[in-house]
C-alpha positions in Angstrom: 23.7 24.6 -38.5 20.6 26.7 -37.6 18.7 25.0 -40.4 19.8 21.6 -39.2 18.7 22.5 -35.7 15.3 23.6 -37.0 15.0 20.3 -39.0 15.8 18.3 -35.9 13.2 20.3 -33.9 10.5 19.8 -36.5 11.3 16.0 -36.8 11.4 15.6 -33.0 8.1 17.4 -32.6 6.4 15.4 -35.3 7.6 12.0 -34.0 7.0 12.8 -30.3 3.5 14.2 -31.1 2.5 11.1 -33.1 3.8 8.9 -30.2 1.8 11.1 -27.8 -1.3 10.5 -30.0 -0.9 6.8 -30.3 -1.2 5.6 -26.7 -4.2 7.7 -25.5 -6.0 7.0 -28.8 -5.7 3.3 -28.2 -6.7 3.6 -24.5 -9.8 5.7 -25.1 -10.9 3.7 -28.1 -10.7 0.4 -26.1 -12.9 2.0 -23.4 -15.8 2.1 -25.9 -15.2 -1.5 -26.8 -15.3 -2.9 -23.2 -19.0 -3.8 -23.1 -18.6 -5.8 -26.3 -15.4 -7.5 -25.1 -17.2 -8.3 -21.8 -20.0 -10.0 -23.8 -17.6 -11.8 -26.1 -15.7 -13.4 -23.2 -18.4 -13.5 -20.5 -16.3 -11.2 -18.2 -17.7 -9.8 -14.9 -17.4 -6.1 -14.1 -14.1 -6.5 -12.0 -12.4 -8.7 -14.7 -13.5 -6.2 -17.4 -11.8 -3.5 -15.3 -8.5 -5.5 -15.6 -8.6 -5.1 -19.4 -8.0 -1.4 -18.8 -5.9 -1.8 -15.6 -3.4 -4.5 -16.8 -2.2 -2.0 -19.5 -1.8 0.8 -16.9 -0.1 -1.5 -14.4 2.5 -2.7 -16.9 3.2 0.8 -18.1 3.6 2.1 -14.5 5.9 -0.8 -13.6 8.4 -0.2 -16.4 8.2 3.6 -17.0 10.8 4.7 -14.5 13.3 1.9 -15.4 12.9 2.7 -19.1 13.3 6.4 -18.4 16.7 5.7 -16.8 17.7 3.2 -19.5 16.9 5.9 -22.1 19.1 8.4 -20.4 21.9 5.9 -20.5 21.5 4.2 -23.9 19.6 6.8 -25.9 16.1 8.2 -25.9 15.5 7.8 -29.6 16.4 4.1 -29.5 14.1 3.3 -26.5 11.3 5.3 -28.1 11.6 3.3 -31.3 11.6 -0.1 -29.5 8.5 1.1 -27.6 6.5 1.9 -30.7 7.6 -1.4 -32.2 6.5 -3.3 -29.1 3.1 -1.5 -28.9 2.4 -2.1 -32.6 3.1 -5.9 -32.2 1.0 -6.1 -29.0 -1.9 -4.4 -30.7 -2.0 -7.0 -33.4 -1.8 -9.8 -30.8 -4.7 -8.2 -28.8 -6.8 -8.2 -32.0 -6.4 -12.0 -32.5 -6.9 -12.9 -28.8 -9.1 -16.0 -28.2 -9.9 -15.5 -24.5 -10.2 -12.8 -21.9 -7.0 -14.0 -20.2 -5.0 -13.9 -23.4 -6.3 -10.3 -24.1 -5.2 -9.2 -20.6 -1.8 -10.7 -21.2 -1.3 -8.9 -24.5 -2.5 -5.7 -22.8 0.4 -6.1 -20.4 2.7 -6.2 -23.5 1.1 -3.1 -24.8 1.8 -1.4 -21.4 5.5 -2.3 -21.7 5.7 -0.7 -25.1 3.8 2.4 -23.9 6.3 2.7 -21.0 9.1 3.1 -23.5 7.2 5.8 -25.3 5.9 7.7 -22.2 9.4 7.7 -20.7 11.1 9.2 -23.7 8.8 11.4 -25.8 8.7 14.5 -23.6 12.4 14.0 -22.7 13.3 14.2 -26.4 11.3 17.4 -26.8 12.8 18.9 -23.7 16.3 18.0 -25.0 15.7 19.7 -28.4 13.7 22.8 -27.5 15.2 25.6 -25.4 13.4 27.0 -22.3 11.7 29.9 -24.2 10.1 27.5 -26.8 9.5 24.5 -24.6 6.0 25.5 -23.3 4.7 25.8 -26.9 6.2 22.4 -27.9 4.9 20.7 -24.8 1.5 22.4 -25.4 1.4 20.9 -28.9 2.4 17.5 -27.5 -0.3 17.6 -24.9 -2.8 18.7 -27.6 -1.8 15.5 -29.5 -2.6 13.5 -26.4 -6.0 15.0 -26.2 -6.6 14.6 -30.0 -5.9 10.9 -29.5 -8.4 11.0 -26.6 -10.8 12.9 -28.8 -10.7 10.6 -31.8 -10.5 7.5 -29.6 -14.2 7.5 -28.4 -15.6 8.5 -31.8 -13.6 6.0 -33.9 -13.6 3.4 -31.1 -17.4 3.5 -31.0 -17.6 3.6 -34.8 -15.2 0.6 -35.3 -16.8 -1.4 -32.5 -20.3 -1.0 -33.8 -19.6 -1.7 -37.5 -16.4 -3.8 -37.6 -16.3 -5.4 -34.1 -14.0 -4.8 -31.1 -11.0 -6.4 -32.6 -10.7 -3.6 -35.2 -10.0 -1.2 -32.4 -6.7 -2.9 -31.8 -5.9 -3.5 -35.5 -6.1 0.3 -36.4 -3.0 1.0 -34.3 -0.8 -1.2 -36.5 -0.4 1.1 -39.5 -0.1 4.1 -37.3 2.7 2.5 -35.3 4.6 1.5 -38.5 4.3 5.0 -39.8 6.0 6.4 -36.6 8.8 3.9 -36.8 9.5 4.9 -40.5 9.5 8.6 -39.5 12.0 8.0 -36.7 14.4 6.1 -39.0 14.3 8.5 -41.9 13.7 11.9 -40.3 15.0 12.1 -36.7 18.8 12.5 -36.7 20.9 12.5 -33.5 20.6 10.8 -30.2 20.2 12.0 -26.6 21.8 10.2 -23.7 23.2 12.7 -21.1 23.6 9.9 -18.5 25.7 7.6 -20.9 28.1 5.4 -18.9 26.1 5.4 -15.6 25.1 2.1 -14.1 21.5 0.8 -14.0 19.8 0.0 -10.7 18.2 -3.4 -11.4 17.4 -4.2 -7.7 15.5 -0.9 -7.2 13.6 -1.5 -10.4 12.5 -5.0 -9.3 11.4 -3.8 -5.8 9.5 -0.9 -7.4 7.7 -3.0 -10.0 6.7 -5.8 -7.7 5.4 -3.2 -5.1 3.0 -1.7 -7.7 1.7 -5.2 -8.7 1.0 -6.0 -5.1 -0.8 -2.7 -4.4 -2.9 -2.9 -7.6 -3.9 -6.6 -7.3 -4.7 -6.0 -3.7 -7.2 -3.3 -4.7 -9.1 -5.8 -6.9 -9.0 -8.5 -4.2 -10.6 -6.4 -1.5 -12.5 -6.7 0.8 -10.9 -10.2 1.3 -7.9 -10.4 3.7 -5.7 -11.2 0.7 -6.4 -7.8 -0.7 -5.4 -6.0 2.5 -2.3 -8.1 2.9 -1.1 -7.4 -0.7 -1.6 -3.7 -0.3 0.4 -3.7 3.0 3.2 -5.7 1.2 3.1 -3.1 -1.6 3.4 -0.1 0.7 6.3 -1.8 2.6 7.9 -2.4 -0.8 7.6 1.3 -1.8 9.1 2.4 1.5 12.0 -0.1 0.9 12.4 1.2 -2.6 12.8 4.8 -1.3 15.3 3.6 1.3 17.3 1.7 -1.3 17.3 4.6 -3.8 18.8 6.9 -1.2 21.8 4.6 -0.8 22.6 3.2 -4.3 25.2 4.9 -6.4 23.1 5.2 -9.6 19.5 5.2 -8.5 16.7 4.5 -11.1 14.8 7.3 -9.4 16.9 10.1 -7.9 15.2 11.0 -4.6 17.2 14.2 -4.5 14.9 15.5 -7.2 12.0 15.4 -4.7 13.9 16.3 -1.6 15.6 19.5 -2.8 13.1 20.6 -5.4 9.7 21.8 -4.2 8.5 22.6 -7.7 9.3 19.1 -8.9 7.9 17.3 -5.8 4.5 19.2 -5.6 4.0 19.3 -9.4 4.3 15.5 -9.5 2.0 15.2 -6.5 -0.6 17.4 -8.2 -0.3 15.2 -11.4 -0.8 12.1 -9.3 -3.9 13.5 -7.6 -5.4 14.9 -10.8 -5.1 11.6 -12.8 -6.4 9.6 -9.8 -9.5 11.8 -9.8 -10.1 11.9 -13.6 -8.9 8.8 -15.4 -11.8 6.4 -14.7 -14.3 9.0 -15.9 -14.1 7.5 -19.4 -14.5 3.9 -18.1 -17.5 4.8 -16.0 -19.2 6.9 -18.7 -18.8 4.2 -21.3 -20.5 1.7 -19.0 -23.2 4.2 -17.9 -24.0 5.4 -21.5 -24.1 1.9 -23.1 -25.7 -0.1 -20.2 -27.9 2.3 -18.2 -28.8 4.6 -21.1 -28.8 2.0 -23.8 -26.8 4.0 -26.3 -24.9 2.3 -29.1 -21.0 2.3 -29.0 -21.0 5.0 -31.7 -23.5 7.3 -29.9 -21.7 6.8 -26.6 -18.5 7.8 -28.3 -20.1 11.0 -29.7 -21.2 12.0 -26.2 -17.8 11.2 -24.6 -15.8 13.0 -27.3 -16.8 16.4 -26.0 -14.3 16.3 -23.1 -11.1 15.6 -25.0 -12.0 17.9 -27.9 -12.1 20.8 -25.4 -8.8 19.5 -23.9 -7.2 19.5 -27.4 -8.4 23.0 -28.3 -7.2 24.7 -25.1 -4.0 22.8 -24.3 -1.7 24.7 -26.6 -3.1 28.0 -25.3 -2.4 26.8 -21.7 1.1 25.8 -22.6 1.9 29.2 -24.1 0.3 30.9 -21.1 2.6 28.9 -18.8 5.6 30.5 -20.6 4.5 33.9 -19.4 2.3 33.3 -16.2 3.3 31.2 -13.2 2.4 27.5 -13.8 0.9 27.0 -10.4 -1.7 29.8 -11.1 -2.9 28.3 -14.4 -2.7 24.6 -13.2 -4.5 25.3 -9.9 -7.4 27.1 -11.7 -7.6 24.0 -14.0 -8.0 21.8 -10.9 -10.8 24.0 -9.7 -12.8 23.7 -12.9 -12.2 19.9 -12.8 -13.7 19.7 -9.3 -16.9 21.4 -10.5 -17.2 19.0 -13.5 -16.9 16.0 -11.2 -19.4 17.3 -8.7 -21.9 17.7 -11.6 -21.4 14.1 -12.8 -21.8 12.8 -9.2 -25.5 13.5 -9.6 -26.1 11.2 -12.7 -29.4 9.2 -12.7 -31.1 7.1 -15.4 -32.7 10.0 -17.1 -30.1 12.8 -16.8 -30.2 15.0 -19.9 -27.4 14.2 -22.5 -26.9 18.0 -22.9 -26.1 18.2 -19.2 -23.7 15.3 -19.5 -21.9 16.9 -22.5 -21.6 20.3 -20.7 -20.2 18.6 -17.6 -17.6 16.7 -19.7 -16.7 19.9 -21.6 -16.0 21.6 -18.2 -13.8 18.7 -17.2 -11.9 19.0 -20.5 -11.4 22.7 -20.0 -10.1 22.1 -16.4 -7.7 19.4 -17.5 -6.3 21.5 -20.4 -5.5 24.3 -18.0 -3.8 21.9 -15.6 -1.8 19.5 -17.8 0.6 21.4 -20.0 1.5 24.1 -17.4 2.1 21.3 -14.9 4.4 19.5 -17.4 6.3 22.7 -18.2 6.8 23.3 -14.4 8.2 19.8 -13.9 10.6 19.7 -16.9 11.8 23.3 -16.3 12.7 22.5 -12.7 15.5 19.9 -13.4 18.9 19.8 -15.1 19.3 18.4 -18.7 20.8 15.1 -17.5 17.6 14.4 -15.5 15.2 15.0 -18.4 14.6 11.3 -19.1 14.0 10.5 -15.4 11.9 13.6 -14.9 9.8 12.8 -17.9 9.4 9.2 -16.7 8.6 10.3 -13.2 5.8 12.5 -14.5 4.6 9.6 -16.7 4.7 7.4 -13.7 2.6 9.8 -11.6 0.1 9.8 -14.5 0.0 6.1 -14.7 -0.1 5.4 -11.0 -2.8 8.0 -10.7 -4.7 6.2 -13.6 -4.2 2.9 -11.8 -5.5 4.2 -8.5 -8.5 5.7 -10.3 -9.3 2.3 -11.8 -8.5 0.7 -8.4 -11.0 2.9 -6.6 -13.7 1.9 -9.2 -12.9 -1.8 -9.0 -13.0 -1.6 -5.2 -16.4 0.2 -5.4 -17.7 -2.4 -7.9 -16.5 -5.3 -5.6 -18.3 -3.8 -2.6 -21.5 -2.6 -4.2 -22.0 -4.9 -7.3 -19.9 -8.0 -6.5 -18.3 -10.1 -9.2 -21.3 -10.4 -11.5 -21.8 -9.7 -15.2 -23.4 -6.4 -15.9 -27.1 -7.2 -16.7 -30.3 -5.1 -16.5 -31.0 -6.3 -12.9 -27.6 -4.9 -11.8 -28.0 -1.4 -13.5 -29.2 0.3 -10.2 -26.0 -0.9 -8.4 -23.9 0.2 -11.4 -25.4 3.7 -11.2 -24.9 3.8 -7.4 -21.2 2.7 -7.9 -20.8 5.5 -10.6 -22.2 8.2 -8.3 -20.0 7.2 -5.4 -16.9 7.1 -7.6 -17.5 10.6 -8.9 -18.1 11.9 -5.4 -14.8 10.4 -4.2 -13.0 11.8 -7.2 -14.4 15.3 -6.6 -13.1 15.3 -3.0 -9.7 14.0 -4.1 -9.3 16.6 -6.8 -10.3 19.4 -4.4 -7.4 18.3 -2.2 -5.2 18.4 -5.2 -5.7 22.2 -5.6 -3.7 22.8 -2.5 -0.8 20.5 -3.7 -0.7 22.5 -6.9 -0.6 25.8 -5.1 2.1 24.6 -2.7 4.7 24.0 -5.5 6.1 27.6 -5.3 7.3 29.7 -8.2 9.1 28.2 -11.3 10.6 31.5 -12.2 
């Protein structure tokens, strides 16, 4: 029985880790391809932002509902469907014939990713006991950053030598490998909420509210944008009111109301991702447009951040098994603030060594923050809420990433306008980049206090 348990643990760790690698690898690789995609389909800066944002929006819309569905019907099943959907969508992205089609298939990729995000960490938390969980989550987070690390390098390499479509095609064999491993290696199923009802009304209100808010960001400063954001905020308030009253809520508000560690750890994650996600998008445009680097060279510069994250994440995960998570995670937020402040001063001849050092500092800060914060969240809830807790954390991450891109698209709309990025627009691109990093640094500084306010896990 002990051997069987060890076999399941190893299989779960392998499958969840590969799944954790797949989605960030795809996301960071696509970032390096964006300038070429923009040229191929004559897309302006704001529309180009939607190639990244459509994926995030779809993933955020469906993450909490799929987390609950996984708790009811089985986490392994939903995880498998997710990898299958993401693999198919990657192939469709590769054969897109227009910018509009590409954005539509990116939405499908986001739906597949929601199924993976909402179940991977929950499977690990179901299989590993409390004393081993930090190490397993640290390995899982390291896989995320390995995907982020290889993404810029391989994305730049593929884009430069084989074209931007190859960035999507490379996900297909990896996705098929994960599906084969799940079917042949991962025995058992986890569904502690089996038999509970599913809150369809709440899921619809929640999803449409996110769409309204995000589309509103890109439509500003027009009145339509402000109206949509207002509708979205009212929708979120309605969603919270509904969830408090329905018998089987898709998102259990009691987890936030009666659990300080859970509430503030999720808030810290939301702020951290809001302040850091668009760094890759901005650096890709800055390095390839303003500095004139090739996709491959830009990828080599950008790879410095996630490599540091991958190296230090397992260490931070193990540390959080012994030291209070809020201490480690808050220190990580502090390092991240310093990295963002340094990048806020970029100009058209900033030393590449300075840029690499700043990105490495960001990577170190995020490594210290992420796995201890994840450990705090998953250790603060009962087993039957693992899927919802995992999906809630994933939602904070995705909403944060969405807001990060929303801030950038708003800045682009106000400073650059809806124009293609050409040499005459490089000064306004640089001004937009500096303003975005300044806002992100202020946001992340505020996040330190949310991280400290969570209280003790143990």
